N, C-alpha and C positions, 0 to 999 in steps of 0.2 A: 407730670401726671397726665395733663390733657393730651399731650403727644402720644402717649402709651394707650390711652383711651381711643385714640383715632386709629392706631395701628389695629387695635383688638376688635374695633366694629367696623372697619373699613370694608370687610366682606359681607355684611349684611346689608348696608345700604344699597350697593350697586345691583345686588341681585333683586331686592324689592322693587328698585326702581325700573328694572328691565322687565319686571312682571306685576304691572299694577294690580292684576285681577287677584294677586296673591296677597296684596297689602291690605289685609283685614284688620280689625281692631286687635285680635288675638295676636297676629304676626308682630304688630307694632308693639304690643305691650311685651313680648319675649325679646324684642330688641332693647328695649329700654330697661327692663329688669336685668339683661345681661350687662347693659352698660353700669347701671347701678351697682350690681355685684362686683365689677372690675374695679369700681371707684372705692368701695369699701375695703376690697382686698388691698388696694394700693395704699389706702390710709392705714390699714392695720399694719403693713409691712413697714410704713415710715414712722410708725408710733403715734399717729394722730389720735387723739381721744375720740371715741365713738367709732373708730374704724372696726370693731370687733362685733358690732350688731348693725343690723339694718332697721333704719328708722325714717320716717318721712319728715323729721324735724332737723333743721340744722344743728350740727353739733357744736357744743361750745367746749372749750379748752383754754388752758392758759399758756397758750404759744404766742409767738410774735404777732402783733395786731395785724400786719399786713398779709401774712400767711392765712390766718384766720379769715379775714375779708375775702381774700381770693377763694378759699375753699368754699365759703358760704355763697359766694356769687356762682361758682360753678353749680353748687348744689340747687340753687334756686333755678338756674336755667334747665337743669334735668328735671326738676319738679314740674316745671312749665310744660316739657315735653310730654311728661305722663299725664298730666291733665288734658294736654291737646289730643293726646290719643283717646281718652274717654269721651271728650266732647265732640272732636271732629276728625276722625281717623284720616280723611283725605288730605288734611294739611299737616298731620303729624310728622310726616317724613321731612318736610322743610323745616319744621320746629326743632326737631331733633337734630338734623343737620347743623342748624345755626347754634345750637347748644354744644356741639362738639367742636366746631370750627372757632368758636370765639375764645377769649382767655387771653392771658398775658404772654404765653409761651407759643406764639405763632411761629411756624416754620420760616426761616429766613429763605431758603431755596424753595423751589416750587416742585420738588420731587414728591412730596406727600399728595398734594391735589392730582399730580399725574398718575400715582399709583392707584388712587380711586377711580380715575377714568380707565387705567389700565385693567384694574379688577372688573369693572363693568363691562369692558368690552369682551371679556372672557364669556359673559353670559350669552352672547350672540353666537358662540361656538357650540353651545349645548346640544343643539338640535343635530348639527352634523356630526358632533362626536357620538351623540347616542345613535345615530343612524349609520355611522361609519366604524362600528365596532368590528375589529378584525382579529379572528381568531382561526388563522389558516383557510379563510374562506376563499373560494375560487371566484373568477371574474364574473361569472354569470350571477353567483350568489350576491356579490356585490352589488350588480345591477338590480336585482330583485329588491334588495333592501333599499336602493336608490328610489324604485318606484314606490315602495311603501311609505317612504318619507314625504312624498308629495301628495299622498292620498288624505282625505278629511281625517281630521283628528290629529293631524301631525303637530298641530300647535299645542295640543295637550301634552306632547312629548316634552317640549320646551319647559312647560310649566311644571311638570313632574321633577324634571331634572333641577329645575331652580330650586323647588321645593326641598328635594333631597340633598342640595348642596349648602342649606343654610345651616352653619355651625358656629361653634365659638371661635374658630381660628381662621379658616379660610374657606374660599369657594371651592369645591371639589366636586368632581363626578363620582359616581359608584366604582368601587375597585375594578370590577370587570369591563368598565368602558375604556376600550382601546380601539385606536384606528391605525390604518395603514397610510403613512405620510408618503406620498410619491414625491413631493418636491418642497422646498423651503426657500422662498424667495425675498427680497427686500425691494420695496417701491416707494417712491417719493423724493430719492436723492439720487445724485449722481456722484462720480469721481471719488474722491478721497473719503467722503463720508460714508458712501455706500460700502466701501472697502472696510472701513471700521465697523459698521454693522454686521456685514457678512462674517468678519472676523470674531465676532462675538457669538456666532451661531454655534451650536453644538450637535443639532439633530441632523440625521443622515437619511437620505431618500430610501424607500423601500424598506423601513423599518416600522415596528408598530410602536406607538406612543400613547401615553394617557393624557389626560386633560392637564394634570399638573406638570406634565413634561413641557406642553404647549406654553402653559402659563409661566413657567420658568424661562423658556426661551425668549418670549418677548421681555421678560424682566431683565435678562441679559442684555439686550439691545439698549434698553431703556437705561440701564447702570453705566454705560458707556458715557452718558453725560451730555451728548450732543443733541439730543431730541427732545422736542416739547411733547409729543405724543407717539406712541406705539400701539397700533391697532391690528391684532391679528384678524385676517380675513380668510375663511376657509372657502375652497373651491372644489366641486366634486370633478374628478377627471376619470377617464376609463382605467387608469392604473392606480387610483387611490384618491386621497385628499391633498390637494395642494394648498399649503399655508403661506399666505403672502402677509408679511409685516409692513404694514403701510406706516411710513414713519414721517415726521414733520420736523425738520431741523430747526434749531434755535437761530435767533439773529445774530447779527456779527456785532461784537462788543466794540463801540466806539467811543466810550468815556466812562469815567468813574468820578461820581461827585461824593465827597466825604464830608459829613456834618458834625460838628460837635467835638473835633479832635483839636484840642490845643496842644497837647505835648506829642501826638504822633507826627513826625516829620513827612513832609510831601514826598521826599526821595524814597521813604520806606513804602509808601503806598505805590509808587511808580515801579519800584522793583517787584513789588508782589504781584503786579497785574502786567508786567512788562510782555510776557509770552502770549497773554490772551488778547491784548489789544489789537484790533483789525482782524481778528479771526472769529470763526463761529463760537458762540458763548458754550462754555462746557461747565457743567454743574460741578463736576469734580475738580477740575482745576480752579473753579470759583470758591470752593470750600477750602481747597488747599491755600489759596491766597488769602482768605479770612483767617485761616488759622496762622499764617505768618504774622499777620496784624495783631492777633491776640497773642501770639507768641512774643512779639516785640514788647507788649506791654508786660508780660510775665516775666521776660528776662530782666527787665529793668525795675521789677517790683512795684510797677504803677497800676493801681486799680482802674483799669480801663477794659473795655470789651465791646464787641460789635453786638448791638441791640435789635437791630433792624435793617433790611435791604428791601428795595423795591425797584420795579422797572419804570422809567419815566418815558420810555418809547423812544423810537429810532436808535436803539442799540446803547442807551445811556442807563447805567445802573447808579442808584443813589444808596449810600451807605450811611447809616446813623450810628456813631459812636458815643458812648456814655463814659465818661471819665470822672472818677470821684475826685471832688474839690475839698480842700481843708477849709472848714468853717471858721473855727476858732481854736486858739492853743492857750491852754489853761495850766497854770503851775498851782499845785496842792503839796503841802507839807505835812507829813504824816507823823504823828507822835509815835515813837517806837514803843512805849510802855502801854498807852491806852488805845492806839490804833485811829484815833481821831485826826482828821485832817483839817488844815486851815490854810488859808491864802497867803499867810506870811509865815516867814522863817528867820534863821540867822543870815541866810544869804539873800542879798537883794535881786530882785527880780531881773534887773537889767545885766547882772553878771551870768545869769542861766539863759536868758534870751538870746544874747550875743552868741552862745555855743550852739544853738539851733538853727539849722538851714531851713527847716521846715516852717513856712509862714503861712498866715491865713490868705486863702484865695489861689494858692499853689495846688497844682494836681498832686494828690495824695500818692506818695512814693515811699513804699515800706523799706526799700533798701536805704533811702535817705533818712528814714526814721531809725534804722540801725546805726547809721553812722552817727545820728544825733545821740542815741543811748550811749554809744562809746564815747563821745565827746563829754557828755554829763559825767560818766564813770571816771574819765581822765582827770576831771577836776579834783579827784581824791579828797572830796568833802561829804560824800553821801555812801551810807552804807547799802542802800538799794535804790533803784529807780525802775519805776514800772510804767508803761505806757498804756492808757486805756482810752481806746476809740469808742465814740458814741455816736449815734445818728443824730444829725444836727435838726433843730426844730423845723427848719425850712426845707429839708430834704425832700426830693421828689423822685420818682423814677426816672424822669427825663433828665433832671439836674441833681444827681445824688451828692450828698455833701455830709461830711464827718466832721465832728469836733474831736480834738485830741487833748487828753488831760494827762499831764505828766504827775505821777505821785512819787514823791521823793522823801526818803528817811535820811536825815542828816546825822553825821556821825561827830564824835568830839574831834576837834581839830587843834586843841591847845594842850601842851603837857610837857614832862619831862622824859627823857630816854637815857639809856645807858647800855653799854655792850662792850664786847671784846672781840679781838681776831688775830688774824696773822698778817703781818706786813712782808711779802715776798722780797723787798728790796733789803731786808736786813737780817735774813735766815741764818746767816754765817757769821753774825757779828755779836759779841759779847757772851755774857752767861745766860741771857734769856732771849735767845735769837727769835726775832719775828713777832713777839708778842706785843698787841697793842691794845689799849682800852679807850674808851669813848664815852663821853657824856654830852648831852645836847638838851636845849630848850627850844621849842618851836610853836609857832602859831601858823595853821594852815589855811584860815580863812579872815585874814586881817581886813577889818573895815566892812566884811561881808561882801568883798569883791573878789574873793578867792586868790588873794595876794598871800605870798609865803614869806615868813620872817623867821630866821633860825640863828642860833648861836651854838657853835660846836667846839668841843675841846677834845683833841686826840693826844694821847701821850704813850710813848714807846721808850725803849732803852736809850735810843740815840735820836729819835723822831719826835716832833710835837707840832701840833698845829691849833691855833686859836682862830676860828672864822665867823664872821658875821655876814649873814647872806639875807638878801631881799630880792624877791622875784615877783614882777607883776606879770602874769600871763598874757594880758591883754590891755595894752596900754591905751586908755581912753576908749574912744569908739573908732579906732583906726580900722579901716575896712581889710586891712591886710593881715589882721591878726598878728600884729607885732608885739613881741614880748621884751621886757627889759630885766636884766639881772645886774644888780649891784653887789659887789663883794668887797669886803675889807679883811685882810688875814695877816697873821705873822706866823711864819713857818720856819722850822728847824729840821733840815733833812741831811742825811749823810752825803759827804762828798767823797767817800772811799772808793767808789767805783771809778773815779778819776784821778784821785791823790792818794790813794791807799797804798798798802805794800804791793810789790810786784808779785804776780803769781807764783813765781819759782820760789820767793822767800816764804811766801804764805804755805806753800807746800813743805817745804823743809824746815820750816821755822827758823830760818837764818837770822842773824843778828842784823837789826836795822841800822842803816847808815846814820852817821852822826850829823846832826844839824843844829842849827840855833833858832830860836824863836825870835820875835823883834824885841824882846827885853833880855835876850841873851841867855835864856835858860834852855838846856837841852830837851829834846823832845823824844820821849821814851816810846810812847805808843804810836804816835805819828797819825792819830785819827784827825779828820778833817770834817767840820759840820758847817753848813751853808745856811745862815740866817737871812730870811727874806721878810721885808715889811712891804706889803702890797695893797693896791687899791684900784679898783677898776669898774668900768660898767660895760655891759654888752647888750646889743639889740639884735633879736632874731626874729625872722619872719619867713614863712613859707614862700618859695618862688614859683614852682609849678609842682605837678604830681610827682612825688619822691624827692623833690629838690628842696633844700633850705639854705638861707644865707645868714651869715653873722657879721655884724660891724661892731667893734669896740676900740676902747682905750684903756690903757693900764699905766700906773705908776709903780716903780719898784725901786727899793734900797736894798742892797745885799751886801753882806760881809761874811768872811769865813772865821771861824774860831776852833780853837783846839778842844781837847778833852776837858779842860778845866774852865772853858768859857772866855779864854784870853783870844783877842783878835790876832789874826795871822796874815802875813803877807807871802810866805813861801812855804812849801809842802817839807815833808822829810827828805826829799831828793834835791831841794833847792829850787824847784819849780815854782814860778809865781802862781798864787791862787786868786789874786785880785787883778783886774786890768789897769784900773786908775793907780795913780801915785799915791793915793792915800790908803786907808784902811777899809774903804767900802766903794761900791760901784752904785751910781744912779742912772736910771733910764726911763724914759717914758715912750710907750710903743703903741702904735695904731694897728689894729688886727682886721683883716678882710678873709672871710672864710666861705667857701661852698661846700655843701654836702649832698650826697645822692645815696638814696636806698631804694631798691627795687627788686622785684622777684617776678620771674617769667611763668608763664602757664606750665611750663615743665617742672617747676620748683626750683630752678637755679636761682641763686641769690646773689645781689651785687651790691657792694657798699663802697663808696669812694669819698674822700675828703681831701680838699686842697685848700692850703691857707698860706698867708704871707703877712709878715709882721715887718712893719718899717718903724725903726727907732726914730723919735723925735728930738733932735738936739736943742732943746729950748735954752739950755745954757752950755758954756763951751766945755765945762767938765762933765757933762752927761754923755753917755755913750750913743754912737752912732752906727747903726748896722742895719741889714735886711736879712731876714730869715725866711726861706720858702721851705715847706713841707707838704708832702703828698703820701697818701696811703690808699691802698685798694685791696679789697677782699672778694673773692669770687668762689662761690661753692656749687657743686654739681651733684645732685642725688642720682644714684642709679640703683639698679637691682641686679642681683646674682641669683642663681638657682638657690642658695642657701638662706641668704638675708639681704636686707636692704643697706646700702653703704652711701658713704659721702665723701667726696675728693674736694678739698680745699686748696686754694692758691692765694697767698698773702704776699703783699709787697710794700714796702715803705721806703721812702728816700727824702733827702733834704739837702740844702746847701745854706751857707751864711757867708755874706759879703761884709766887710767893715770891722768895726771893733768886736772882738770876740773874748769875753771872759772865760777862761777855762771851765768854770762850772756850768756854762751856757753851752758847750760843745756837744756834739752828738757822741752818744755812748752807745757802742757795739758790744754784743755778747751779753748772755743771760737768758732770764726766764722768758722775755717778751721780744727776743731779739735772735741770737744764735744759742741755742741750747748745746750743752756740752762744755760751755765756758761759764766762768763766774760773771757776775754782773760787770761789764765793762772789760771782760777778759781779752776781747778781740781788738779793741782800739778806741780811741777818742780823735774825732776829726771835724773839720769844717763841712765836709761833704761825706755823705754815706748813702748806702743803699742795702737792704736786706730783703731776703725772699724765704718763703717757706711753702713746701708742698706735703700735705698731710691727708692720710686716709683713715677716716673713721668708720667703724662698724660696731653693731651692737653685741654686747656680751651678755647681758642679763636684763631680759624684758627691754624696757625703754629708759631703765634707770642708770645703767651702767655700760659705758661704751669703751672700746679699745682703739687705739690709734699708732699708726707708723708714720714717722715724720722724718724730714730732712730739711736742715736750715743752712742758710749761707748768707756772709755780710762782708761788706768791704768799706775801708774809708777813702779809697781812691787815691792813696798816697798823700792824704791831706792831714795826717796827723802831726807832721813836723811844722804846719803853719799855726797851729793852736800855740798861744803863748806859753813859753817854757817847755814845749813837747812832753807833756806828761806821759803820753804813751810810749814815746821813744825812750824816756828815762826808764821805764819799767819793762822795756823789751818785748811790749806787745807786738803781735804780728802784723797787725792793721787789716787783714782778712782772715776768713777762716769759715769752716762749715761745721756742722754736727748732725747726727743722726741717731734715731733710737726709737723706742716704743713708750706708750704711756697708757693710762686709764683716766677716764673722765667720769665724774660722778654728778648727776643731777641733783641739786639741792635747792633748799628755799632761798639761799643767798646767791645762787647763780651756779654755773657750770664750774665745779672744781675739777682740777687736773693734778696728776702727778706722773711725771715723766722721767726717764732714765735715759741719758743721752751720752754719746760718746763724741770725742773731738779727733782730728787727724793725729794728734799727739799721743793717743792711746789712753788718754785720762777720761774718766766717766764721772758723772756726778747726777744726783737727783734733783729735780725741778718742781716747785709746788706753787700753784696760783690759781687764778681765774682764766677760763678760756672763753672764746667768742662762741655765741649760741648758734651762730649761722651755719 
């Protein structure tokens, strides 16, 4: 607001200073009243109390104390100016100037004071403009007017012109005041700077121009930013009035000193002023460089800004930076029902504070605060989280400081759950294909440390799982945010994708081959179930941006049973189902895994996972093998004239060396491998690779998408190396491809998909399951 007042009254002060005889008490009162009127208008426009009325008393209001104090300070300065006008008109101009130039919003650059001087310099042109009015006058008429301008009383013309130019907006001559300009020249500089000034000129010789035109011409030169002063000097010639713009160039910039910048890197400052160093100082380039510094703060969410600049002499500029600092971080727990807050809750403060990256004494970063908000919500123990910043008690304009208060509403973290769904692995088996039920007990904030403990039971027609799981999302005070997951589970899964009937037999409902179980009884259905008892622990931690690592160990005992729960050693084709000589296999494995997730600025997403498992033969009867697996997903969004689409590429592969039970072999074909085949319909091998190319496009709003896809996979001829060659016994091809179309539906449980795919044998089938969101 002060800067606006300076602009609005800048035209009055120079004129009065150039004409002291006109600076009477009445003229000064007009200036002060106009300033006060502008102040009230600005206050009314910004909604300050008292802005709709003119009063001589400071205005009270319930605004921020710092704003009210600054407003009252300005008002008192203006009242002092009014009083000075009444008591001592000869000193009122200086008093009023001080009132307008003071305040918290001083100009950083020097262009405003130079504009005041530029405005004042125009007053010296008034006599020439008044006497050089041109309206088709002849040369003799112009000479006659020149003689009259030197006659007694000519100074009165200057006074009259100045008096007539006093207005609310700008210094101006009467509308009929025009002169014939014979030449426009630039003086005071040479070389490149003179060219810059001349290129800014728009006036042409031998044309008639008014007072405002000359005023604008000098302003154009000043706005190039290279000059301290631009002074128009008129000179009468036989052909008209020659206008010479006397300019004074800025000093050469030799150095920049930045104070108060704790977060701003030096390299950013150097890059911002690199093109200015060693050259004539330019106000425009300087403002642009300051804008880059402020932009650096804005882009990174840091509450920092340039507050003041000054010249230190010898071409050195000093820049003062103000960066908001975090004073204190406070936690408050809000009662959901009463709305009351308290310093303690069910969650221990250390479990929350370790999630926050914003600490006392750091520069306040709002992007960092947003990430902290996401970290708190990812704990899954709060219904809502609110950040309330408040001005710190020891905050000053030179050293701003803010206290951050996190207001959290805790949610219920303990209870029971039940649900149902569909298992895509068993859609084609039994009378109730794919139906699965689930019941669970959970505790989401164990010991108040955000630890998770759950017990889950899943039941299906041929699948069951009982699992106890404990997760500590942050082990102790580890600085690397290492988490630990401990699992114990007993699972029963179908082994029919490896040991079931051959695809041809299933299609034609042929009679199953006769075989005997270990107790000598015939197997009519041929179903195989794999029972696993497992226990393990995994440690996970972030490695770098987008990268994560996992290290774990697991123990497992597995056996195969028939439909009646009896142990099996061979399937219906006579192929072994167990690697060991007994009825079960035992193994201990160590896991090492690395994962990456990233997204480019164009929207392309990348996912990659690489893992290796090494069996630990701690006993001679335990299995010994090494398993390597890798998968990658890459998606590219693109636009067409009709709609936005997405192209996905997915690849998976792996290999196993050493002891290999058939139920641990890689299965190829099915919903998540090669569509168009049943689960395991392509083959079973030690080595494998599959790939998918898919095009997705919207069908209805953003809820339903369509897809066109092509899948392919191979076991690289490794099917026969699996013990008993279960794939060869069933006549599986070992490699194949499928293609088709599908529909994807966005649902609360994930991205559901229904596909219809063909294989090269001419058979087609539906596939239903969950799809990748990428």
